[in-house]
VEXDREN-2710 file (C-alpha; in Angstrom, 1 decimal):
% VEXDREN-2710
k/r/px/py/pz
1/MET/7.2/38.9/-1.9
2/ALA/7.9/35.3/-2.8
3/SER/10.3/34.9/0.2
4/LEU/7.7/36.4/2.5
5/LEU/5.1/34.0/1.2
6/LEU/7.5/31.1/1.8
7/ALA/8.0/32.4/5.4
8/ILE/4.2/32.2/5.9
9/ILE/4.1/28.7/4.5
10/TYR/6.9/27.7/7.0
11/LEU/5.0/29.3/9.8
12/VAL/1.9/27.2/8.8
13/PHE/3.9/24.0/9.1
14/ILE/5.1/25.1/12.6
15/SER/1.4/25.3/13.5
16/LEU/0.9/21.8/12.0
17/GLY/3.6/20.3/14.2
18/LEU/2.4/22.0/17.5
19/PRO/-0.6/19.8/18.2
20/ASP/1.0/16.5/17.1
21/SER/3.3/15.9/20.1
22/LEU/1.1/17.2/22.9
23/LEU/-0.8/14.0/23.6
24/GLY/2.3/11.8/23.8
25/SER/4.1/14.2/26.2
26/ALA/1.1/14.8/28.4
27/TRP/-0.4/11.2/28.5
28/PRO/1.7/9.8/31.4
29/VAL/0.0/12.5/33.6
30/MET/-3.4/12.6/31.8
31/GLN/-3.7/8.8/32.2
32/GLY/-3.6/9.2/36.0
33/VAL/-6.0/12.2/36.0
34/PHE/-8.6/10.3/33.9
35/ASN/-7.9/7.0/35.7
36/VAL/-7.7/5.0/32.5
37/PRO/-5.2/2.3/31.2
38/SER/-2.2/3.5/29.4
39/SER/-3.4/1.9/26.1
40/TYR/-6.3/4.4/26.1
41/ALA/-4.0/7.0/24.5
42/GLY/-4.2/4.9/21.4
43/PHE/-8.0/5.4/21.1
44/ILE/-7.6/9.2/21.2
45/TYR/-4.7/9.1/18.8
46/MET/-6.8/6.8/16.5
47/ALA/-9.8/9.1/16.6
48/ILE/-7.7/12.2/15.7
49/ALA/-6.0/10.3/12.8
50/PHE/-9.3/8.9/11.6
51/MET/-10.6/12.5/11.1
52/THR/-7.3/13.3/9.4
53/ILE/-7.9/10.4/7.0
54/ILE/-11.3/11.8/6.1
55/SER/-9.8/15.2/5.5
56/ALA/-7.0/13.8/3.4
57/LEU/-9.4/11.8/1.2
58/VAL/-11.6/14.8/0.4
59/SER/-8.6/17.1/0.0
60/PRO/-8.2/16.6/-3.8
61/LYS/-11.8/18.0/-4.3
62/VAL/-11.2/20.7/-1.7
63/ILE/-7.9/21.7/-3.3
64/LYS/-9.6/21.8/-6.7
65/ARG/-12.5/24.0/-5.4
66/PHE/-10.8/26.4/-3.0
67/GLU/-7.6/28.5/-3.0
68/THR/-4.8/27.2/-0.7
69/LYS/-4.9/30.3/1.5
70/TRP/-8.6/29.6/2.4
71/ILE/-7.9/26.0/3.1
72/ILE/-4.9/26.8/5.4
73/SER/-6.7/29.5/7.4
74/PHE/-9.9/27.4/8.0
75/SER/-7.7/24.5/9.0
76/VAL/-5.7/26.5/11.5
77/PHE/-9.0/27.7/12.9
78/LEU/-10.2/24.1/13.4
79/SER/-6.9/23.4/15.2
80/VAL/-7.5/26.3/17.6
81/ILE/-10.9/24.9/18.4
82/GLY/-9.6/21.3/19.0
83/LEU/-6.7/22.4/21.2
84/ALA/-8.8/24.8/23.3
85/GLY/-11.4/22.1/23.6
86/PHE/-8.9/19.6/25.0
87/SER/-7.9/22.1/27.6
88/PHE/-11.4/22.2/29.1
89/CYS/-11.9/18.4/29.2
90/SER/-12.3/17.0/32.7
91/GLU/-13.4/13.5/31.7
92/TYR/-11.8/11.0/29.2
93/TRP/-14.9/10.8/27.0
94/MET/-14.9/14.5/26.5
95/LEU/-11.7/14.4/24.5
96/PHE/-13.6/12.5/21.7
97/ILE/-15.7/15.6/21.1
98/PHE/-12.8/17.8/20.2
99/VAL/-10.8/15.2/18.1
100/VAL/-13.1/16.1/15.2
101/PRO/-11.7/19.7/14.6
102/TYR/-8.3/18.5/15.9
103/GLY/-7.9/15.9/13.1
104/LEU/-9.8/17.6/10.3
105/GLY/-7.6/20.7/10.5
106/ALA/-4.3/18.7/10.4
107/GLY/-5.2/16.7/7.3
108/ALA/-6.4/19.7/5.2
109/ILE/-3.2/21.7/6.0
110/ASP/-0.9/18.7/5.3
111/SER/-2.4/17.9/1.9
112/ALA/-2.9/21.5/0.6
113/VAL/0.5/22.8/1.6
114/ASN/2.4/19.7/0.5
115/HIS/0.6/19.8/-2.9
116/TYR/1.4/23.5/-3.3
117/VAL/5.1/23.2/-2.4
118/ALA/5.6/20.0/-4.4
119/ASN/4.4/21.7/-7.5
120/ASN/6.0/25.1/-7.0
121/PHE/9.2/24.7/-5.1
122/SER/12.4/22.6/-5.0
123/GLY/13.2/19.5/-2.9
124/SER/15.2/21.7/-0.6
125/VAL/12.2/23.9/0.2
126/MET/10.1/20.8/0.9
127/ASN/12.7/19.5/3.4
128/PHE/12.9/22.8/5.1
129/LEU/9.1/22.9/5.2
130/HIS/8.9/19.7/7.1
131/CYS/11.8/20.8/9.3
132/PHE/9.5/23.6/10.5
133/TYR/6.9/21.0/11.3
134/GLY/9.5/19.4/13.5
135/MET/10.2/22.7/15.1
136/GLY/6.5/23.0/16.1
137/ALA/6.5/19.5/17.4
138/VAL/9.6/20.1/19.5
139/ILE/8.2/23.3/21.0
140/SER/4.9/21.9/22.2
141/PRO/6.3/19.1/24.5
142/ASN/8.5/21.6/26.2
143/ILE/5.4/23.9/26.7
144/MET/3.6/20.9/28.2
145/ALA/6.6/20.3/30.5
146/LEU/6.4/23.9/31.7
147/ALA/2.6/23.4/32.2
148/LEU/3.2/20.2/34.3
149/LYS/5.8/22.0/36.4
150/TYR/4.0/25.2/37.1
151/ALA/0.3/24.5/36.4
152/ARG/-1.6/21.5/34.9
153/TRP/-1.7/19.5/31.7
154/ASN/-4.8/21.5/30.6
155/GLU/-2.8/24.7/30.5
156/GLY/-0.3/23.1/28.1
157/TYR/-3.1/22.6/25.6
158/ARG/-4.5/26.1/26.3
159/TRP/-1.1/27.8/25.8
160/VAL/-0.6/26.1/22.5
161/SER/-4.1/27.1/21.3
162/PHE/-3.1/30.7/22.0
163/ILE/0.0/30.3/19.7
164/GLN/-2.2/28.8/17.0
165/LEU/-4.6/31.7/17.3
166/GLY/-1.7/34.1/16.6
167/ILE/-0.6/32.1/13.6
168/LEU/-4.2/32.2/12.3
169/PHE/-4.2/36.0/12.4
170/VAL/-0.8/36.0/10.5
171/CYS/-2.3/33.7/7.8
172/ILE/-5.3/36.0/7.3
173/LEU/-3.0/39.1/7.0
174/SER/-1.0/37.2/4.4
175/PHE/-3.9/36.8/1.9
176/PRO/-2.6/39.5/-0.6
177/LEU/0.7/37.5/-1.0
178/TRP/-1.1/34.6/-2.6
179/LYS/-2.7/36.6/-5.5
180/LYS/0.2/36.2/-7.9
181/ASN/0.0/32.4/-7.7
182/SER/-3.8/32.0/-7.8
183/THR/-4.1/32.0/-11.6
184/THR/-1.4/29.3/-12.2
185/GLU/-2.8/27.3/-9.3
186/ASN/-6.3/27.3/-10.7
187/GLU/-5.1/26.2/-14.2
188/GLU/-3.2/23.2/-12.6
189/LYS/-6.3/22.2/-10.5
190/ASN/-8.6/22.1/-13.6
191/GLN/-6.3/19.5/-15.2
192/SER/-5.9/17.2/-12.1
193/ALA/-7.0/13.6/-12.2
194/GLY/-9.5/12.0/-9.8
195/ILE/-8.7/9.4/-7.1
196/ARG/-10.1/6.4/-8.9
197/LYS/-8.0/7.0/-12.0
198/THR/-4.9/7.8/-9.9
199/LEU/-5.1/4.5/-8.0
200/LEU/-4.6/2.6/-11.3
201/HIS/-1.4/4.6/-12.1
202/PRO/1.8/2.4/-11.8
203/GLY/3.5/2.6/-8.4
204/VAL/0.7/4.5/-6.6
205/MET/-0.5/1.6/-4.5
206/PHE/3.1/0.7/-3.5
207/THR/3.9/4.3/-2.4
208/MET/0.7/4.3/-0.4
209/ILE/1.8/1.1/1.5
210/ALA/5.3/2.6/2.0
211/PHE/3.8/5.8/3.4
212/PHE/1.5/3.7/5.7
213/SER/4.6/1.9/7.0
214/TYR/6.6/5.0/7.5
215/CYS/3.9/6.8/9.4
216/SER/3.1/3.7/11.5
217/GLY/6.6/3.8/13.0
218/GLU/6.8/7.5/13.2
219/ALA/3.4/7.9/15.0
220/THR/4.3/5.2/17.4
221/CYS/7.3/7.2/18.4
222/PHE/5.2/10.4/18.6
223/LEU/2.8/8.8/21.1
224/TRP/4.8/6.4/23.1
225/THR/8.4/7.8/23.5
226/SER/7.6/9.5/26.9
227/SER/5.9/6.3/28.1
228/TYR/8.9/4.2/26.9
229/PHE/11.2/6.2/29.2
230/ALA/8.7/6.1/32.0
231/GLY/8.4/2.3/31.7
232/THR/12.0/1.3/31.0
233/LYS/14.2/3.9/32.8
234/SER/14.4/4.9/36.4
235/GLY/15.0/8.1/38.3
236/ILE/13.5/10.5/35.8
237/SER/11.0/13.3/36.8
238/GLU/7.6/13.7/35.2
239/GLU/8.7/17.0/33.6
240/VAL/11.8/15.4/32.0
241/ILE/9.8/12.4/30.8
242/ALA/7.3/14.8/29.2
243/SER/10.1/16.8/27.5
244/PHE/11.5/13.5/26.1
245/GLY/8.4/13.4/23.9
246/SER/10.3/16.0/21.8
247/LEU/13.4/13.8/21.1
248/ILE/12.1/12.2/18.0
249/PHE/10.9/15.6/16.7
250/ALA/14.3/17.1/17.4
251/GLY/15.8/14.4/15.3
252/LEU/13.3/14.9/12.5
253/MET/14.1/18.7/12.5
254/ILE/17.9/18.1/12.4
255/GLY/17.5/15.5/9.7
256/ARG/15.4/17.8/7.6
257/ILE/17.8/20.8/8.0
258/ILE/20.6/18.6/6.7
259/SER/18.4/17.2/3.9
260/GLY/17.3/20.7/2.9
261/ILE/21.0/21.7/2.5
262/VAL/22.0/18.7/0.4
263/SER/18.7/17.5/-1.3
264/ASN/19.0/19.4/-4.6
265/LYS/22.4/17.7/-5.2
266/ALA/21.7/14.3/-3.5
267/GLY/18.2/13.7/-4.8
268/ASP/15.2/12.3/-3.0
269/ARG/15.9/8.6/-3.5
270/LEU/19.5/8.8/-2.1
271/LEU/18.2/10.8/0.9
272/ILE/15.6/8.1/1.7
273/ARG/18.2/5.3/1.5
274/ALA/20.7/7.1/3.6
275/GLY/18.0/8.0/6.1
276/PHE/17.1/4.3/6.5
277/ILE/20.6/3.4/7.5
278/ILE/20.8/6.2/10.0
279/GLU/17.4/5.2/11.5
280/LEU/18.7/1.6/11.9
281/PHE/21.7/2.9/13.9
282/GLY/19.4/4.9/16.2
283/ILE/17.1/1.9/16.8
284/ILE/20.1/-0.2/17.8
285/LEU/21.1/2.4/20.5
286/ILE/17.5/2.4/21.8
287/ILE/17.6/-1.4/22.1
288/ILE/20.8/-1.5/24.2
289/PRO/19.6/-3.0/27.6
290/THR/20.5/-0.5/30.3
291/SER/18.6/1.5/32.9
292/ASN/20.6/4.6/31.9
293/TYR/18.5/6.7/29.6
294/TYR/21.4/8.4/27.7
295/TYR/21.7/5.7/25.0
296/ALA/18.0/5.6/24.4
297/ALA/17.7/9.4/24.3
298/ALA/20.5/9.6/21.7
299/GLY/18.9/6.7/19.8
300/PHE/15.5/8.5/19.4
301/ILE/17.3/11.7/18.2
302/ILE/19.4/9.7/15.7
303/SER/16.3/7.7/14.5
304/GLY/14.5/10.9/14.0
305/CYS/17.4/12.2/11.9
306/GLY/17.1/9.1/9.7
307/MET/13.3/9.5/9.4
308/GLY/13.7/13.2/8.6
309/PRO/14.1/13.1/4.8
310/VAL/11.6/10.3/4.2
311/TYR/8.2/12.1/4.5
312/PRO/9.2/15.3/2.5
313/ALA/11.0/13.3/-0.2
314/ILE/8.0/11.0/-0.8
315/GLN/5.7/14.0/-1.1
316/HIS/8.2/16.0/-3.3
317/MET/8.6/13.1/-5.7
318/ALA/4.8/12.9/-6.4
319/PRO/4.8/15.3/-9.4
320/VAL/8.0/13.9/-10.8
321/ASN/7.0/10.2/-10.4
322/PHE/3.4/10.4/-11.3
323/GLY/3.0/13.8/-13.2
324/LYS/1.4/17.1/-12.1
325/LYS/-1.9/15.8/-13.4
326/TYR/-2.0/13.1/-10.7
327/SER/0.0/14.9/-7.9
328/ALA/-3.0/16.3/-5.9
329/SER/-4.7/12.9/-5.8
330/VAL/-1.5/11.0/-5.2
331/ILE/-0.6/13.3/-2.2
332/GLY/-4.2/13.0/-0.9
333/LEU/-4.0/9.2/-1.1
334/GLN/-0.5/9.2/0.5
335/MET/-1.9/11.3/3.3
336/ALA/-4.9/9.0/3.8
337/SER/-2.5/5.9/3.9
338/ALA/-0.2/7.7/6.2
339/TYR/-2.9/8.6/8.7
340/THR/-4.4/5.0/8.4
341/GLY/-1.0/3.9/9.9
342/THR/-1.2/6.7/12.4
343/THR/-4.7/5.7/13.3
344/PHE/-4.3/2.0/14.0
345/MET/-0.6/1.1/14.6
346/PRO/0.0/3.2/17.8
347/MET/-3.2/1.9/19.2
348/ILE/-2.2/-1.7/18.4
349/PHE/1.1/-1.1/20.0
350/GLY/-0.7/0.2/23.1
351/HIS/-2.3/-3.2/23.5
352/LEU/0.9/-5.1/22.6
353/GLN/2.9/-3.3/25.2
354/GLN/0.4/-4.1/27.9
355/VAL/0.9/-7.8/27.2
356/PHE/4.6/-7.9/26.4
357/GLY/5.9/-4.7/28.0
358/ILE/6.9/-1.2/26.6
359/PHE/10.4/-2.5/25.9
360/ILE/9.2/-3.9/22.6
361/MET/8.8/-0.5/21.1
362/PRO/12.1/-0.2/19.1
363/TYR/11.4/-3.7/17.6
364/TYR/8.0/-2.6/16.6
365/VAL/9.4/0.6/14.9
366/LEU/12.1/-1.4/13.2
367/LEU/9.5/-3.7/11.5
368/PHE/7.8/-0.7/9.9
369/SER/11.1/0.9/8.9
370/LEU/11.9/-2.3/7.0
371/LEU/8.5/-2.4/5.3
372/ASN/8.8/1.3/4.3
373/ILE/12.1/0.9/2.5
374/PHE/11.0/-2.4/0.9
375/PHE/7.9/-0.9/-0.7
376/LEU/9.6/2.3/-1.7
377/GLU/12.2/0.3/-3.7
378/ILE/9.3/-1.5/-5.4
379/THR/7.7/2.0/-6.1
380/PHE/10.9/3.2/-7.7
381/LYS/11.1/0.1/-10.0
382/ALA/7.4/0.5/-11.0
383/VAL/7.9/4.2/-11.8
384/ASP/11.2/3.6/-13.7
385/LYS/9.5/0.8/-15.8
386/ASN/6.6/3.1/-16.6
387/PHE/8.9/5.8/-17.9
388/GLU/10.9/3.3/-20.0
389/GLU/7.6/2.1/-21.6
390/LYS/6.7/5.6/-22.5
END
């Protein structure tokens, strides 16, 4: 029964990844249809992420009040509404109506499932969990590529909403599997600390800044990878450019599979440091000045591999670094910080690339990679010092 529940949790994270890469892969075509500047993708992405921030900030209270199964099911339902709504939009402004369910659903799933897994499973499970997120994010750009080839971008969103609907039914059918865990889950929730108290805990602010930095670079890749190839490489069809939106997600998935295999022996900190070095190598490949797209394509995959262990490792370390009492609020704050980076940094890049050119993208991502590792190292020192004083 436990393995079946874990399979359901993995399926939920596939559903979390499905919507995240659709906008980036479809935007080169959507931009022309709506007749708006390329930077306008940043406003949509920002609006989705803003709703996710709200969802993440209220998640500690929601997690304390409701069982994880209810949070997950309602969140997937919101995702279905958001995706289906996007598919019916004929004007740019209409997208802003449906970013509300689109973003709220993602934040609630992310916080609730990460909290549940961090407190009940190993680092290996956490890495595999986020690997399945990558699987969902790899699948959807290819669905969008098929839609662009045989139909329209609207159909890409509609097809993914149908998949989400099927996942919702599976989640509802899985309710009996969660009964064994409900008593322990409720006991842990009753002892959890609030956000204000958590913010004062040593290292929490630093881990929030680190998470902000990581997701700023990651989200920029999510949204602008296809546009990067469209603007810097020649002789590539629209369908191939759309499918290239999955490169970073493929790298994330590969990185998390490898991390899942070795994480219990290597540990979260070593995985993060090794990932940083791999990401740097990938960025160097992207920067190589050539009209040939092979080096850049390999670079995005390798960068994704390096990024792979960072997100799950930071989340998995929350109960260990800060204690189970603080873990729900820490994860909620991390998610809010992450989505703040997701909200503003891709949009800011959209304006910068209009001024300087899309070629600056790898340098922009590199900046946030350096900030991420810097503040994580400060977090580790603060946590270690806190344990020594105790």
